[in-house]
C-alpha positions in Angstrom: 0.0 0.0 0.0 1.4 3.4 -1.0 1.7 6.2 1.6 -0.8 8.2 -0.4 -3.5 5.5 -0.1 -2.7 4.9 3.5 -3.2 8.6 4.2 -6.5 8.6 2.4 -7.6 5.6 4.4 -6.7 7.4 7.7 -8.6 10.5 6.6 -11.7 8.4 6.0 -11.7 7.2 9.6 -11.6 10.6 11.2 -14.7 12.3 12.5 -16.3 14.3 9.6 -16.9 17.4 11.7 -13.4 17.7 13.1 -14.8 18.5 16.6 -17.2 21.2 15.3 -20.8 20.8 16.3 -23.3 20.5 13.3 -26.4 22.7 13.5 -29.5 20.6 14.1 -31.8 20.2 11.1 -35.4 19.0 10.5 -37.5 18.5 7.4 -40.1 21.2 6.6 -43.6 19.7 6.5 -44.6 22.3 3.8 -41.9 22.0 1.1 -39.6 19.2 2.3 -36.5 21.3 2.5 -34.2 21.4 5.6 -35.2 23.6 8.4 -32.7 25.1 10.9 -33.0 25.7 14.6 -32.9 29.4 15.4 -32.2 30.6 19.0 -32.6 34.3 19.8 -33.5 36.6 22.6 -36.6 38.7 22.4 -37.1 41.9 24.5 -40.7 42.7 25.4 -41.8 45.9 26.9 -44.5 45.4 29.6 -46.7 48.3 30.6 -45.9 49.6 34.1 -42.4 48.1 34.2 -39.2 50.1 33.6 -37.1 47.3 32.4 -38.0 45.2 29.3 -38.5 41.5 29.9 -36.1 39.3 28.0 -36.9 35.7 27.0 -35.2 33.1 24.8 -37.1 31.9 21.7 -36.3 28.7 19.9 -37.9 28.2 16.5 -37.4 25.9 13.5 -37.2 28.1 10.4 -37.4 27.0 6.7 -35.4 29.3 4.4 -37.3 28.2 1.3 -41.0 28.7 2.2 -40.7 30.8 5.4 -42.5 28.2 7.4 -41.7 28.3 11.1 -42.7 26.4 14.3 -41.7 26.8 17.9 -39.2 24.2 19.1 -40.3 21.8 21.8 -38.4 21.7 25.1 -35.3 19.4 24.9 -35.6 19.3 21.1 -32.3 19.8 19.3 
């Protein structure tokens, strides 16, 4: 076996992500494309309060048809 083919074989056995976490994906029920999980913070102003309330929103978003749905707790 040549060193080139040995190096190729070793490269195939390594993790494909190289230690980088892959973003979770889900299939869109409307168009079948891949949806992506979006995590963002939303500030809401409540009447009578000086400080805005901040909450974290997790949504599945489809870039093709603009379909979205709220992510369930523990869903990744």
